[in-house]
N, C-alpha and C positions, 0 to 999 in steps of 0.2 A: 654668489648670492642668488637664491631661487626667486622666482616671481612669475608674473603673467605678462606676456608681451602685450603692448598696447596697440590695438588695431586702428585702422583709419577712422572709424566712427567714434571710438573712445578718444582718440587724439583730437578730433574736431571738437568734441564735447568739452574736453579738458581746457581748450583755449577759447571756446566760444559760448560756454553756457550762459544763459541769460543773467544769472546772478554774478557773472564775472564781467559785466559791461565796462567796468573801469579798468580791466586788465587782470593779469595774473602775476603774482610774485613768486619767484623761484629762488630758493636759498640752498646753499651747500658749501662744502669745504673744497679747496684745491691747494695742494702743496702747503698745507698748514694754515692757510688764510681763508677766512670766510668770504663768500661772495653773495650778491643778490642781483637777480635780473628782474626787470619789469617788462612784461610783454603787454602790448596794447592792441585793442581791436583793429586799429588801422595798419597793423603789421610792423609797427616800430618796436624796438627793443632797446633797453638801456642796461648797463652793467656797472656795478660798483664793487670793487674788491679791495681786500687788505685795508679795511677801515677807511676807504675813500682814497687810498694812495694810487689806485688805478681805476680808470673809468673809460667806458667806450659806449658807442651807440651804433645802431644798425637797423636792419630789417630782417624779419623772419617770414617764412611761408610754410604751410603744411603741404606735403607732397605724399599722397597715399598714406603710408604708415610711418612717415619720417617728418621731423621738424628740421627745417634748413634755415641757417642764419648766415648773413654776411655782415661783417662789422667794419667800421671805419679803420681800425688799427689791427685787430686780431686777424691772423692769417693773411695779412696784407689785403683784406677785403674779399678774399676768395670765399665763396659759399661752401659751408660744411653742413652735412646732414647727419642727424642722429636718430636712432630708434629708441623708444622708451620701453622699460619693463616696470610694471607696478610691483613694488615689494611690500607695500602696506598701505594703510589709509593715507592718501595724499603723499606717499613716499615712492620714489622712482629711482632707477638707475638709467644711464644712457650708454649706448654703444654706437660706434661709427658703423657705417653701412657695411664695412668689411669685417665687423665683429670685434674691433678693438675697444677696450673698456673706456668709458667716459667718466661722468660724475655721478655721485649719489646726491639726491636733492629732494626737497619737499616743495609742494605746490600749494598755494592758497590764494583766495581772492585778494585782489588789491585793496590796500587800506589807504590808497592815495598814490600820487606819482612819486617818482624818485626825488629824494631830497638832494638839493644842490650843495 
């Protein structure tokens, strides 16, 4: 899928724009199940997948042109970093730092915190 690589300034703006002070909601599919991530200005992140059958929480940080996350359970807490490519308005794909495909997803301002 073609798109425009997201550079450091756009990545910071994506996660820190003033109208996103309540955080950012990221949604997409994985292995046939829908997932939602909530990233917050304090660097925390929450995940709900498969209609709530899987959940995790962790921290994220922006490093140059990559967003890196470490989760309580996913990847046994190891930090993983992804680069983003814009594929449309608020639509992106991710790739690992070594070029492996990640997820397709949409980003939008938060409409509140994760529902428990």
